[in-house]
N, C-alpha and C positions, 0 to 999 in steps of 0.2 A: 755303510750299514747304519740304519737308523737306531738311535738310542731307545732301548726298550722302556716301556712305561711300567714303573714299579719293579718289584722283585719277588720271586717265590722262595727265596732263601731266608733263613732266620736272621734277624738283625744282629749286627755285631757292634761292639763298642771298642774303639781304639784307645790305647793308653793316652793319658793327658800329658803332653810333652811340656810341662810347665817349667822344667829346669833349662830348657833351650832358650837362649837369649832372644831368638826371633819370636818366641811366644809373646813377648812384651813389646814387640815392634809395632807401633801404632799404625804405620803405613801398611804393614803386612796385614794387620788386623782389619783395617778398613777395606783392603782389597778382598779379603775373604768374606767380610760381611756383605760387600757388594755382590759377590758371586752367589752367595746363599740367598740373600734377600731377593735377587732377581729371579731365582728359581722359585722361591716362595710366591712371588708376585704372579708368576705364570701358572701356579697350581691353586693356591688359596684354599686347600682342604682344611686348614687349621683355623679358619677364621672364627669358629665358634668356641674355641678352647679357652682363651684368656683374652686379655686386652692388648698383649704385645702385637699379635698379628693384625687385629683391626687397626691399631695405630700405624703399623707399617703400611698397610694398604691405603689408609687415609692419606698418609704423607705422599704416597705415589700418585694417587688419584687427584689430589689437590695441587700437584706440582704443575709447572708450566708445560712440561712435555707429556705428562700422564705416564711417564716411565720412571724407573729408578734413577736415571741420570739427571732428572730434574729435582732430586731431593738433596738438600744440603747435608753433607756428611755429619755435621754436628747434631743433626736431628736423629741420627741413628741411635744416640744415647737415650732418646725417649722410648725406643723399642727395648733397649737393654734394661732400662730401669723397670719396665713393666713385666719382665720375665722373672718368675720366682722359682725356676728350675724344677718344675713338677715332673718333667720328662714325658708328659702325656703326648706331645707332638711326636716325639721319637717313637714312643711305644705303640700308639694307636692310629696315627693319621698319616705320617709322612711315608710316601712310597719310594723315597730315594735315600733311605738310610743305608749305611754299609751292610752288605758288600756291594750295593749298587755303585756304579762307577762315579755317580755324582757325589757320593760320600757326604751326605747331609747329616750332621748331628747338631741341630739347632741349639739344644740346651747347653752343650759343651762349648759351642761358639759363644753363647751368652756368658758362660762361666769365664771364658778367656777374656771377654770384653770387661767383665766386672773386675778381673784380676789386674788388667791393664789400668783401669780407672783407679783402683785402690793403690797401685804402685805409684801412679803419677800424682794423685790428688789426696790419697788417704781417705778417711771417712770422718763424718761429723760425730759429735758427742753422742747423739741419740743412737746412731747405728752401731757405734762401738759398745755402747751400754747394752743395747738389746742383744747383741751377739755374744756378750760375756755372761752367758747363762749361769755358769758355775760361780763366778764372782758375785753376781746379783743374788743368787740363791743363798750363798754363805752370809752375805750381809743382811739380807731381808729376813732370815730365819733366826737371827739373834733374839733371845728372849726379850720381851717388851717391844723391841723394834718390829717384830712380826705383826703384832696387833696394830701398831701405828701404820705400817705399810698397807695392810689390808683395809684399814679404815679410810686412809687417804685415797686408795684406789677405788673406793666406793662412795666418795664424796663428790657430788656434782661440781661444786665450786673448784675443788682441787683439780678435777679432771679437765675443766675448761682451761685452767692455767697450764696443765701438762700438754694440752692440745696446742695452745699458742706458743708456749716456750720450748717444748721438746718435740712437737710434731707427733705425739701419741694421741690418736683420735679419742675425743671425749666420750663417744658412744660405744667404743669397742669394749666388750665385756672381757675383763682381764682375769687370769687365773689367780686364786689366792695362794699365799704362801702358808705352808704348814708349820705349826709350832714344833712338831716332833718329826725330824727327818727320818726317811726310810732306813738309811744305812745305820743310823744310830740305834734304831729300835727293832730292826728286823731280827727274827729268830728262826733262821733256816734249820731244818731238821736233816742231818746227814747220817742218821743212825740206821737207815734201811740198807739191806744188802743191795748191791749193784746188780741190776738185771739188764744187760745189754741186749738190744734187739738187732735184727738184721739190718735195720735202717737207722737206728738211733743208739747213741751212747746211753747208758743207764744211770748216769748221774749228771747233774746240772749245776752250772755256775751262773749266777745272776749278775749281769751288768745293769746297774740300777737306772742310769741316765740322770741328767740334771732334773728333768721334769718330775720323774717319779720320786726322786730323793727330796726335792724341795717343795713341790706343788701338790701332787696327789700321791702320797706314799701308800694310800689304801690300795691302789692298783698293784703295787709291789707285794703288799701283804696278801692280797687275793691270789696272786701267782704262787706265792709260797704255800698257801693253804691247798691249792689245786695239786701242786707237786706232792705235798704231804699226803693228801687223800689217795694219790696214786702210788704212794710208797716209793717215790723217787728221791734219793738223797740229794740234797741241795746245799749250796753254800754261796756266799757272796764273793765276787772277784775281790781280791785282797785290797786293791786300791784303784781308784778310777778318777778321771777328769772328764770334762766335756768331750763328746765324740768329735767335735770340730765342724759339724754341719752348719751351725750359724756362721762360723768364720768362712766356710766355703762359699756360702751364699752371699757373703759380703765381698768375696774376692781376695780375702787375706790368706793366701795359700801358705805363706811362711808360718802363720799362727796354726794352721791345720797341721803342718809338719811337727811343730812343737808339741801339740796335743797328741799326735800319733806317737811321738817318742815317749810321752808319759804313759800312755795306755797300753801300747802293744806288748811291752815286756810282761805285764801282769796278765794280760789276756792270753799271751803265748804260753805262759806257764799252765794255765787251765787247759788249753788245747792239747798241750803235750802230755798232760796227765789224763787225757781221755774224757774231758768234760764236754758236754754240749753247752755252749754259751748262749743264754737267752737274754734278749732285750725287749722290753714291752713298749718301746717307742719306735715305730716303723722307720723314721728318718735316721735314728741312731743305728738300727740294724742295717739299713741300706748303706750307711757310711762305711761300715766295716765289710759289708758284702761286695760293694761295687766301687764306691768313689775312691777309697784309699787304695784298693788293689789297682785301679786305673792310674792313680797318681804315683804309685810306687810299685810298678810291675815286676821289678827285679828284687824286691824285698821278700825273702822267703818267709819271714816272720809274719808279715802282713797277709800273705797268701794263706798261711796256715791258720791264722785267726779267722779269715774269711770262710774257710772250709768248715770251721767249728761253730760258726755263728748261725743261729736259728731265730726266726720269728716264733713266738710262743705257740701259736696255733699250728704253724708248720710242723713244729716238733710234736705236738699232741696228735696230729693226724698221722704222722709216721709211727708214733707209739701205738696208735689204734691199728694200723696196718700190721704192726708187729704183735698184735693181740696182747698188748701190755697196758692198755688204757682202760680204766674202769668206766662203765656206763651205767652205774647204779644211781641214776638221777632220782631225786626225791621231790623236786619242785618244778612244775611247768612254768614257763616264762610268758605264755600267752602270745601276744602279737609284738614282734620286735622289728623295728625299722633299723636296718644295719647298713652302714656306709663303709665301703672299702676305700681307704685313703690312697692317694697317688703313690706315695713312697713305699707302700706295701705292694701295689700292683707292679711297680718297676722291678721288684725282687723276683718276679716270674715264678711265684710259688703257687699260684692259683687261689681259689676262694676258700682258703683253709679255715678261716674263722667261721664262715657260713657253714661249712661242712661239719664242724664240731657242734655248733649250736643246733643244727638240724637233727642231731642225734637225740636231743632232749624231747621227751614225749609232750604232746599237747603244746607245742611251740611252733609258731609260724614266723618265718624269716622273710621279710621284704628287703631284698638286697638292692642297694643303689650303688652303681659303679660309675661315678663321675666326679671330677675335681670339685671340691667344695669351695675353693677360691681363697683360702686363708693363708696357707703356708705358715712357716714358723713365726716370722716377725713381719712379713710383708703386709698382711691384712691389719696389723696393729697401727701402721703408719697413717698419719692424717691424709696424705696425698693418695693413698691406695684403698682406704676404707670403703668408699662408695663402690669402687670397682670390685672389691672382694665380695661385697654383698650382692652385687649384680651377677658376678660369675656363679655365686652359690645359689642363686634363686631357683634354678631347676632342681637342685638337690633338696633345698628346703621343701619345695612343693612335693617331690616324690616321697620324701621321708614322712611328711605329714599325711599323705594321701590315704594310707592304710589305717589311720586313727590308732596309732600304736600305743602299747602300754609302756614301751621303752624305746628310746632312741640311743644308738650306740655306734661307735666307730673305734677302730684300733688306734687312731690318732686322737688323743684326748683333746687337743687344741681344735681339731676339726669338729669334734662333737660339740664343744662349747660354741663354736661359730654357728653350727647348724641349729643348736638350741636357740641362740639369739635370733637367727633368721626365721625360725618357725614362729616365735613369739609365744603367746599363751597357748598352752596345751596340757592335757592330762598326763602326757608322757613324761617319764623320768629319764634323765640322762645318766646312763651307767656304762662303764667300760665293758667290753665283751668278757674280759677276765672276771669282772665282778659278777656278770650274769652267769658265767659257768660255775663260779664258786657258790652262788646262790642255788643253782640247779642241783649241785651236789649236796646241798643242805649243810655245808660246813660253816655255820655261823659262829658258834662258840660263845655267844653271849646269852643264850637262853637259860634263864635261871628259874623258869617255871612261871614267869609273870604272864598275864593275859595279853596276847599279842593284839587283841582287839581294842585295847585302851587307845582312845583317840584324843590326843591332847588338843588338837585343833578344834574338835567339836565341843569340847568342854569349855571353850572360851566364851566369855560374855559377848553378846552382840552389841553392847554399848560401851566398848572400850574407851572411846573418846570422852565419855562422861566421867571417867575415873573409876568405874567399877572394876572389881578384880577380874583379871584373867586367871581362871582357876586351873591349877594343876595339882596332882598329888604331891605330898612331901617328897623332897629329893632324896631318895634312898636307892640302894642297889636294886632292890626289888621293883622299884617304880620305873626303872629305865627300860625302854623298849629295845627289842632286838634290832639289829641293823635292818632286817627286812621290814619289820613292822614300822620302824621309824621312816624308812624310805617311802612307804605308802602314804604317810601323812605329811611328809617333809614340806612339800610346797605350800599346803594350806597352813600348817603350823608356822612356817617362816613368815607368811603374810600376816598372820595374827600377831606374831612377836614384833615384826617391824612396825605395825600400827601401835602396839602397846608401847614400844620404845619412844614413840613420839611424845607420849605423856610422861616420859622419864628423863627428858633431855632439857638441860638449862644452859643456854649460851651465856658466857660471862665475857662481854666484850666481843671483839672480832676474832680472837685467836685462841680462846679457851672454851671448852665445852665440858660440862659435867653430865655423865650418863649414870643415872641412879639404878643400881642393880637390885633385883629381887629374885624370888624363886623362879619366876618365868624366864627371865633373861639368862639366869645361870643354868637352868635346865636346858635351855636352847644351846648354850655354849657347850655343855657337856655332851649332849646328843650329837651336836655337829662335830665335835672332836672325835667321838667314837665313829661317826659315819665317814668323815673325810679320811681319817687315818686307819680305818678298819681295825680298830682296837678290839681284840677278842679276849685276851688273857685277863683273868680275874684280878691279878695284882695290878695290872695297868689300869683297869677300870676303877679299882679302889684308889689308885693314885690320882686319877682325874677328879674323883669325888672329894678326896682329901684336899686337893689343890683349890677347887672352886667353891665348895660348900661354905667356907668361911666368908665368902663375899655376899652371902644372903643375910639381910638384916634380921635381927632377932627380936624385934618388937619395941626396943627402946633406942634404936639408932638408925641412921641412914648410911648406906655404903655406896660409894660412887667411883666410877672410873673417870679420871681427869685427863683430858686430851689437849695438849698444846699443839696448835695447828698453824704452821706457816708453810704454805705450799712450796715456795721456792727453797730448795735445800740449802743454799748459801745463806739466805736470810735466817732460816730456821737454826742453823748451826751458830750463827752470831747471836741470835736472841736467847738461845738456851744458856749461853754463857752469862747473860745479864739477869737471868731468872732463877738463879740458885736460891733455893729455899721458898720458892713461890708456893709449893704444895702445902706448906705450913701456914700460909697466909690466906687460905680460902676459908670463908665463914658462912654460916647460916644464922639467921636471927628471927626469933619469934617476938612480935611486938610485946613490949613490957618486960622483956628478959634480955640479959646480956648476950652478945654474939657467941656462938660456939665455933671455935676454930678446929680445923680438921686434924685428925691423927693420921699421919700419912705413912704409907709403905711399910706396914708392919711385917710383911712377908719377906721383903728384900730391899736393900738399900739401892735407890735408883738415881743417885746423884753423887758427885764428888765436889771437891772444892772449886773446880773449874767450870762445871756446867751441870745443869739439871737434865732429867730425862723428859721426853715428850709425852710419856704416859705415867700416871701415878694412880695408886689406889687409896681412897680416902674413907675414913670413918668419922661420922659426926655423932657423938654421944649426947642424948637429950635427957633432961631431968623429967621426973613425973609431972612437975608443974608445967614445964614447957609442952609436954604432950597433951596435958589437959587443956591448956590454952589453945592449942591448935584445933582440938576437937570442938572447942567452943567458938571457933571462928577467927582467932587472932591472925594478923597479917604475917605472911612468911616472906622474908627477903633473903638474898644471897649476894655474895660479892668476893672480891679479892683485894687485899690491902698490902701490896708489895711495892717497894720504891720504883721498880721498873714496869709495873703493870697494875693498874687500878681499874676496877669495874664494879658496878653495883646494879643489881636488879631489885628495885624497890618493892615490886609486887609480883611474886611468882604467879604465872598464869594459873587460872582456876582449874583447868584439867590436870595440870602437872601437880598442883597442890593436892587435889583430890586423890590422885594416884599415890603420891608419897604418904598421904595420911593412912592409906591401907597398910603401910609397912609397920605402923605403930599400934601397940595395944591400946584398947580403950582405957582411958584414965578417969 
């Protein structure tokens, strides 16, 4: 009997037999790769999905025989390294997936290969670093460190060194780290009565994820506001670690098991107490719904957690079907280009995000259902960046085609990748949960100020000449709502970046002073509110209290001092030799003695062994000095420290003019 072409039955996933010693047998692995690759060679339906399949077919076509037997088995690893486990071949293309007798599961074969490679060879520093998302987040969000990390990630010279030394591509747009972590600042409301539906539990536990906790906590706050608006009691999972997906993609399955053992007891408690567990990152949701159950098929706790785990919009659609979701939307969203990420598609829940957003009046959703090509860490790596942009090109084109007001994806990393691929656009990048929260009108920051205040339009058109970039005084009443700020954010950011060029003074190769003023601090506060979705009045007041003292008051300059050594080892060594350097920074007006900085009045940033890489400085000027500056006296700056000396004899004219605006006329 001839083997049938394809299957009419639903695809099935077999358990991952990773505890079996034969799983790591390289000869057995090569034999299975030969079998599967030969079937793929005869089919070639997946050629347009990623670069793994084109590479396989090129290897075959360029071989001496034109068949798989002409390919050196060592070259199989070129295919393995190009697979980032998106699962789209299994889900959408392959006609031979189980229960077909050929039993093709290409992604899990690649997972096995990655596990064999990791067991035999380990992983390099970069790959271990990128897959340790929880550790990186904890270190990068330490106060002061977070500003340094974000600044370095946006410094071209540093990025070039990261590219050559670490293999993190210089052009890849990286997510920033948040100063205020989600779990530390979240205020879930659990006071509402529980209303169970036929399809949904009536209370929710939030599994924050590394990304929401450390990078975009605002997404988590938006989810809490949505639940609160719908009177659904919510709480955070008591304790959590990384879900393990980055380690899975690396092939470090033992690390996956360790993380499973950390997380499952806390998640199981929530499941047993009748909570729906929501995760706002599709890869993390998929990890608990599919990958861990396949790795641990006999673990009842893992299976129970999988049954309680929901994608947020999957949960909201089911609440709507239970007639328990509010649809009292107050704000239309206009034209939204929405991307469904691969790891949400693999969950087989349907287009639930689109279905909810389509309920919003006067809102048009252009849905793009194709792999964006980034994956968690794959598209960050130097060797894969170009391929990730190539794979994403059709998505970029489709997302931009409708001239959207917003671009959005449930995967925040994919959304950033798409934003980078589209380039200049009027569209704002916002998460679907943020869009839904906006549609509900649950901002929480509106204190009656005029939402039409446009900080960007009030800017001088001759910033480079040193004229003032005007903004209202920084008060609670002058702050824009999150929605109003989102509308002007791109233009205002461009204005502020141009303004900052006239506020920056390099002192030698490794120290930079960035002089703050009302514009830069307003930008910092509005960005903090925007990124971290800060709604509560006391938290807004705290941000103002924290940042307002950094605005000069007419007789001084205030600056952020950044010590920049791109290589971490060199930086650590240099900081031990630069203790006290912040007290040795000076400014000088000709005819007057130098003025040394008063450093770190808010917080001690060094100890006897090393200094910090970021300091906040204040330079107090006398009336005579200010008068001399207004009359044209030369301004110079420098550092006089035994381990670091630098002098700028004549501060650039545009910088001098900008700094003069900070001082009262004398």
